[in-house]
N, C-alpha and C positions, 0 to 999 in steps of 0.2 A: 368318284369317292365311293367309298365303302358305305353301303346303304345298311339300313336298319337301325335299331337300337344301338347306342354306344354303349355296350358293357363288356368289360373284361372279363375274361374267364381265368381260371387258374391254369397255367401253362408252365411248364418245363422244358428249359433248353439244354442240351449238352454240347459241349463244344471247348475250343481252346481260349484261354484267357488272353485278352489282346495285349496286355504287358508282359505276362510271366510266360505264356505258352503251355500253362499246366491245364489239365483236361478239367473242367468245371462244370457242375450243373447249377443252373439258375432257375429259380421258382419266381414266379410272378403270380399276385393275387391281388383283386381289389386295385389294379391299375398300379400297383407298387411292387418292387423288388422285396421278396419275402425272405430269400435263403441265397447265398452264393458260396458254394463249396467246393473245395479240391476233392477230387475223387481220384483212386488208385485204379490199375489195371484190373486188379483182385477184386475190386469191390463189383457188388451186384449191380450198379447203377452203369457199371463200364461195359458194354457189348464187346467182347473178346472177337468178334468178327469184324470189327472197325478197326481200322489202322490209324493211328493217332494222327498221322499227316494226310488223312482223309477228312479228319473233322474240321468243321468250319470255325471260323474265329467268332467271339462274342465280345461286343464293345459297346459302349454307350453310343446313344444315336448323335449324329453330327449336329452342330450347330453353325449356320452360315449367317454372320453379321453383315454380310453385304451381297445381294445378288439381284440384278436388274431383270433378269429374265431366264428362260431354259426351254428347250424343247419347241422352240418355235413361238413361244407366248413372252410378250414384252411388256412389262410391268409400267412402262412409260409410255406406251402406245395412245395415242389419242382417243382412239375408240375403246378403251380398254371396258371390258364389262364384266360383270360378277361371276359368270359361267368361266371365263376367263383365268380368273384369281384362283377358282375351286379347282380348275383343271391343272394350274400351275402347282397346287398343293399336291396333286397326284404325281406330278413330275418329281417332287422332292422325296416322297417316298421310296421312289424306285432308285435315288442316290444316297440312301441311308440317311437323309436328314430328316430330324424329327422336330427340328425347332430352327426357324430362319426369320430373317428382317427384310421383307422386300424394300429396295431400295430406290427412291424416288430421286432423280437427279433435275437440275437446272432446266426450269421452263418457266414459262408465263404464270402469273398468280392463278389464272383460270385453269389453265393444265393441271398445275400440281394439285389444286384443290379438287378436281375431278378424280384424278388418279388416288390420291389419299381416301376421298369419301367412298370410292367403288370399292378399294380393299377393304376399308372398314364395314361397308355394307355386306360384302361376301363373308367376312368372317362372323358378323351377326347371324347370317342366315344360316351357317353352319353350326353356330353355338345354340342356335334357338332348335334345330333338328337334333341335335346330340347334346351334348354337355360342355357347358361352358370350358374354353380353353383346353378341351381334351380331345376332340376328333379335329383339329387341324394344327398346323406347326407354326402357326404366325405368332410369335411372342411381340410384335411389336413391327414399328415401319423404321426405317433409316433414312432420314433426308439427306441427301448429298449435294450440297448447295442450295439456293444459289448465292450463299454469302461466302463466295471463294474468290482465289485471285483473278483479276482479268487479265493477267499477262498470258502471252502465248506461251506455251510449254507447262507450267503449273495449272493452268485452267483445263488442259487435257481436251476432250472432246466436247466440253460442255459449251452450250451456245452463249457467246460473249452477249448478245443482245439482252438476256435475262440476268447475267451476274450483277450483284448489287450487294451494298454494304448491309450488316444485318438489321432486321427491321423486326423488334419485339411485337408489332402490333399485328403485322402479317404472319408472323409465325404463330402467333397465337389463333389468328383465323383457320391456319393450316391444322393446327392441334384440334381445333374443334371439329373441323371437317373429317378429321381422321379418328374420332370417337375417343381423343385422348391416348391413341395407341401410337405416337411418335415417342420412341424411345432412344434413338441415337440422332445426332445431328452433326455433321461434317461441315466445317467452316475454316476459313483462314482468319487468324488473329491480325492480320495486315491492315484491317480497317479501323479508322478511328472508333473508340467505342464498344471493340470487341470484347473486351475485359468485363464490363458490365453486362453486356448481353451472355457471354459465357457464365457468368455467376448468377444470373437469373435462370438459365436453362439446368445448371447443376444443381442449385437449390431446389429446383421443381422434380429432381430425382432422374433427369436425362442424362445420358453419357455424351458427352461433349468431346469431338474428335477433330484433331488439327489435319487438315489433308488440303490437297489443289491449293498448296501455299507457297507464297513468295515471302514469307515473313522474315524479319529480323531476329537476331538471337535474343535481345530484350524483349522481343513480342512474343516469341516461343515460350521464354521464361513467365512473361506476364501472363499467358494463357493457361499455362499449369498452376500458377498461384491463384488465377480465377477459377480453376476446377476443371479445366480440360483433362481428361485422363487416357487418351487413346490418341495414336497416330493411325489414319486410314491408310490404306495400301501403301506404307511406308516405301521409298524409292521409286514409286512411279508418281505420275501426274507432278512432273518436275521439268525444270529447264534441261535441255540436252546436254549444256556446259555449265559447270558452276566454279567457282573460285576453289582453290586448294582448301581454304579454310579462311574463315568460317562460313559454314553454308548451313541451311534449314536441315539437311539430311543429318548431319553430324550433331546438331541441336537436338532433334528429337531422339537420336540414339542415345545422347549423353543425359537427357533428362529421364530420371528415375520415376518420376511421377506419372509419364506416359507408358502405357501399354503400346504395342505396336502390332497392327494387321499387316500381313505380307500375302502376295499373288505367288505362290509357289509352284507355279504349272510347268515351269522350267524354261518359260520363254519371256516373261515380264521382269526376272531379275536374275541375274549370274549367281552361281553357286556362292561364290566368296562372299557376295553381299547377305545371302542367307545364311551362311556361317558365322559372319560378324552378328548379325541380328540375333540369332540363337544365343551365342555367347552372351551377349550384352542384355537381352531383356530375359532371357531364362524362360521362366515359367509364366511369364507375360507376354510372350510371344504367340500370336494368334494367326491361323490360316484362314485365309476368306476364299470365294471363288471368284466375286466380282463377275459372275457369268454374265452374259448378255442371251438375248432371244436365240442366236444360233447355236448355243452351246447344246450338245446332245444330237446334232442334226448331222445328216451325211455330209462327207466332204463334197466341194463343189465351190462354184462361184455364185454369190447371192446379191442381190440389188437390196440395198439397206437405205431408209431415208436419211441416215445422218452421214454414214461412211462412203455411200454410191456402192460401186462394185467392189465386193470384198471375197477373199477366196479362204475356204475353210480347209486346210489340209488334213491328210489322214491322220497325222499326229495331234490334230487339235489345234494346231498353230491357227490364228486368225488374223490376217493382214490385208491391206490395201492391194487390190489386185495389180494396180499402176505402179505400185510402190512396196514391193515386198518386204524391205526393211522397217515399214511402219506397220505396227501392231492396229488392228481395229478393235481390240477388246479381248476379254477372255471368254473362251470356249469350253473350259473344262470344268468338271465338277470337283468338289473337296476332295474326293478320293485321290483324284489324279496329284493333287498337291502333296497330300499324304504320301503318295508312291514316290512321288519325286524326292521328297526330303529322305527318305529311306535309301532310295538307289544312289542318291548322290552321298551318301555317307554321314549326312548332316546329323542324324539323331536315329533312334530306333523306332521301330514300328508303333510300339506303344506311346512313345514321347509325340511322335508326329501325330498320333491319332489324337491325343489328349489336347494338342494345339488347336484340334479343329472341333472338340466337344467338352470336354471340362474346362479348358481355359476360357473360351467365352463363356460359358456357363457361370465361372467365377466372377469374370467382369461384369456379367449382367445380372448377377445375384439370382439365378435362377436354380430352384429345386434340383436341378441334375447335375450341378456342381460336383456331387460325391460320386458320380460315376456309376459303378456297379454294386456301391455298397447295398445292403440290406437297408429298407426303408426310403431309399430314392424313387422317383419316379420310374416306371418301368418303360422309358425311353431306349429302344435297343436296336443294334445293327446287327445283323449276322451276315458273316461275308466271307468268300474264299480269296485266294491269292494264286495267281498263275502267270509265269513270266513276268513277274513284278508288278501285274496289275490287279488292283483289287476290283471284285465283282461283288456287289451286294445281292444276297440271296433272300432275306427276309428284313422287314422293318416293322417293330412295332412302338405305338404310341401310348403310353399309359397302360400297357400289357395288352392291347389290341393290335392283332395283325394286319397292318395296312397295306403292306407289300409282300408279295411272294413270287418270285422268279420261276416262270413256268419250266418244268421238267424238261 
């Protein structure tokens, strides 16, 4: 963590606007963006010695709604400690992520309570040392399960022994352990009573997402009518073979009340699906990493508590060592999803970046939803691109530099 008093100073950045490519000067003061103006080569603010193509890109900080771990740290580890959570925050600065939602997956009541409480206490520790909600990027927690489908395929890697129907009393206990920080819950509306549970969560301000589901068309419709507003990693966590129609992926694509998140790493979904999702959902399509603890690690074979021996390739594909056709999770950061959307010709750099920054901010009603507009929080990512890959150079949270890549 960056040590010392959390005070943002006046900072000026020069670079290219992530959407237009125009040269801009971005001023930050008091933790907010004060000016964002275009400059011309003839301006005194532009250094003629700098070539335009050598200037970095300036963009809103990334927002990851679903991340389970990274850089060797597992948010669902049974021995998760506050120090691990704080170290994880540092990992996120290095990937340009200024806001994220640690994702707690299906487990025993006790293990989920421990994880939620540990993340909450780590956030409190940082907030007490600095300024509330300013020195870390945790905007809330995402509980993915255990109220999901028990069927093989839709259940994914979640432990069947702990899958269960929605339980309002248990969820309230988890929310208490989390200090009220649970903001997203992913469930399957195939369970009896799901509609009432969804409505209660939505009324309390939570984002309810449909995911890991084998729900019927009427159940998907009822979920949206009850207040569900998101599909979690649409296209994944599903049966390997589905009827031609109807089925729950078509239903979620067609449901206008549902935003959709996708894992666009180039391994989890074919480009054809990403293109369709982009055309159908438009500016309500969100990129997530869904990364696990092996994300950002060196290629090799690893022994994991859930998947056993897994192989991480140089390209970032994580699969079961003995069954290469089966993925063992996501191991790439959000920037890889952005780069893939661009390289596949699905959308522009600016559009892809918005899917991982301003779009999730809009869904979660965050102040950062206005991006680089003056008056917005100064959550900024500065990056370069080389050979189609995005490289984060600096990350700012509320105007304070939290990461700077060594020269």
